[in-house]
C-alpha positions, 0 to 999 in steps of 0.5 A: 727098908721102912716107909720113913727110909723110902720117903727120905731116899725119895727126897734126897733123890729128888734134890739131886735130880735123880727122878727115876729113884725118886719116883721108884721110892715114892711109888713103893711107899704109895703101894704100902697098905694103909700108907698112901702118899699125902698131897706134898708127896703126890706133888713130888711124885707128879713132878718126877713122873713128868720129868721122866716123860710119863704124863699119865702117871703125872696126871694120876698123882695130880688128880689124887693130890687135888682131891686130898686138898679139897677134902682137907679144905685147903683151897689154895693147895687145890688151886695149885694142883688144878694149875698143874693139871691144866699145864700138863693137859695143855702141854700134850694138846688136850686143850679142852681138858686143860681149860676145864682145870684152869676154869676149876681153879678160877672158880676156887678163887672166888671169895679169896683175897685178891692178893694170893700168889695162886691167882698169879699162877692161873693168870699164866693160863689167861696169858696163853689163852689171850695169846692164842686168840690174838688178844695181845692187850689182854695177854700184856695185862696178864703178863703184867699181873704175873710179874707184879704178883711174883715180885710181891710174893717173892716167887722166883718160878712165877717171876721168871715165867711172867718175865718170859711171857712179857718178853716174848710178847714184846718181841712179837710187837717189834720191841726186841731189845726190850723183850730180850732184856726181860728174858735175860732177867728171867734167865738170872733166876735159872742160872742161879738155881732158884727155879723148880725143874719144870719152870727152869726147863720151860724158861730155858726153852722159851729164851732160846726159841725167842733168840732163834726167832730174831736170829740172835745167834750169840744169845741162842748159842750161850743159852743152848750150851747152858741148857745142854749142861742142865739136861746132862745133869739129869740122865733120866730127863725126858721133857726139854731134851727134844728142844735141846737137841733142836737148838743144838742142831740149829747152832750146828747148822749155822756153823755148817756142821751139817752131819752133826746137825742132821743127827741132832734134828733126827734125835729131836724128832724121835724124842718129840714124837714119842711124847706126842709133841707132833708140831715140835717134831714137825719143826725138827723135820723142817730143820732137817729138810733145810739142811738136806736141801743145802747139801743137795739131797733134794728127794730126802729134803722133800720127804722131810718137809712132807713128814713135817707137814704130817706133824702139822708144821709148815716148813717154810720158806724152806719148802718154797726154796726147794721148789725153786731148786726143782724149777717150780718157780711159779708155785714157789712165788705163789707160796711166799706171797700167801705166807707174807699175806698171812704173817702179821707180826714183825718177828714172823715176817722176818723169818719169811722175808729172807727166803721170800726175797730169794724166791721173788728174785728167782721169779724175776719179780724184782720190784716185790723182791726190793720191797721185801728187802727194804722191809727186812732191813727196817725190821733188822734195824729195829731188832738190832740182832746181828744175824738178822742184820746179816740176812737183811744185808744179803737180801738187799744186795741180792735185790740190787743185783736183780735190779742191775745196780751193782753200786748199791749191791756191793757194800751190802754184800760186803756187810753181809759177808762181814757180819756172817763171818763174825757169827762163824757161819761159813755157808752164809759167808760164801753166799755173800762172797758170791754176791760180792763177785757178781757185783764187782764183775758188773763193775768191770773188775773181773780179777776180783770177781774170780777171786771171790768166786774161787773162795766161795767155791772152796768153802761150798766144797769143804762144807758139802753145799753141792748146789751152791758150789755148782752155781758158782762153777757156772759163774766161773765157767766150769762144766755144769757136769761138775767136773765128772769124767766120761766114765763117771758120767756113765756110772752116774747115768746107770745109778740114776736108772736104778742099777746096783753096783754089781749091775753097773760093773757087769754092764761096763765090764768093771770090777765092783771095787772100781765102780765103788771108787767111781761113786766115791769120786762122783759124790765128792765132785758133786758134793752129794751124800748119797746115790739118791742125791746123785741121781737127783742131781743128774736129773736136775742138770740134764745129764741123763 
């Protein structure tokens, strides 16, 4: 096969998003004596390497392309290579090197006309530098420049990136409807196939992350499905697949599909860790810990949160809620007070306030809980996102019940149940029903309370939310032993003591098969997934 044929095959493969073939063909040409790749082919090679998850090969190709452009006297072309080198180095955490390449690009701009599109690309780095240093005015100015230059030059990549930058900044300023509108506009170019692959993946993920941050689950679900389809058309794709798995897991968690959500989070962590994206891997582990906590596997949740911390991610408020589940109330209250003192913008505060209200109520800090619930309601009204409105209504009801005000709690609890039901979130619906039951019980309507508790208990049992089910059973008046028989309690205590099935069978004079059946019944009744979780339940409920 000749060089011309190889180059043509590489171009065709690149156009059909077959990154492995494109990379292979271009590398074959580059190895031919006397036939090194030109700058355009090196940019294609670098893009294919990036999308295959090989940043080192990407960087080598970009550095060669930069040098060729300099040697040719093509300053604008060199600036493009400098931009991408800064982008790749920053993306893998080598910020000093990335900043150096961005600065080199800026130096090359000296003496060039003001209105060149390359200036807009370098402004992307300015935007993130300002954002990292909390220079929000500078970031907004950079975002405005990016969008203006993109529109003048008709550059879809630059326009989408600029709109996303401006949109995320408006979210953090509390101007959520405006921010989401800009991000929707950015997604028009993605959906129309106007963007190059790296920018398309970046914009997809930025959009979904923004939606998750403000609990706009409908948007998040729609764009997660679109991102999944986009990734599926590129079987060799490595970047963005970890983000895609996290986003799928978040939607599955909302719908209480917990085993599937755990699988997605674990897959995401593997993908992130293999690419050196530690903080992102920490996010996946934090999400995994939240699901394990809901299911009652507290030791595994703690281990997941610890792993998230090791990746540099603080899994809050999930970790504070785990402290509550383990009886460490003062530590949990101290944690949420610190977190709220540190969080400044309304988006990040909104992600903490719901958990903070639960922790503060558990610690009888009722006035603080009420203040936090009021703040969350104010933010939710401004944002207008159904998920956040549902969370705010739940917290308002919870705080009102803590203040012995069922009249104020009842309408908020019912609103929360309705909003969560519209979002198809069975765990959250059941939690809201518990608050409805508590409110009507305080108002003297015991029959309605019993109906609400029974419905919530069934839901928790169906989805495997063991701790929540047991709390409802206490309200109903059932045994805190989870309905275990005497023999099952004996087996549970021996499991908690570290005995194997064979050892338990010998001590109780049972067959291994009978012990296994008892364990299956124990797991079902306690809504726990494992021996470790069952042992933790026994310890937490004084059954040993």
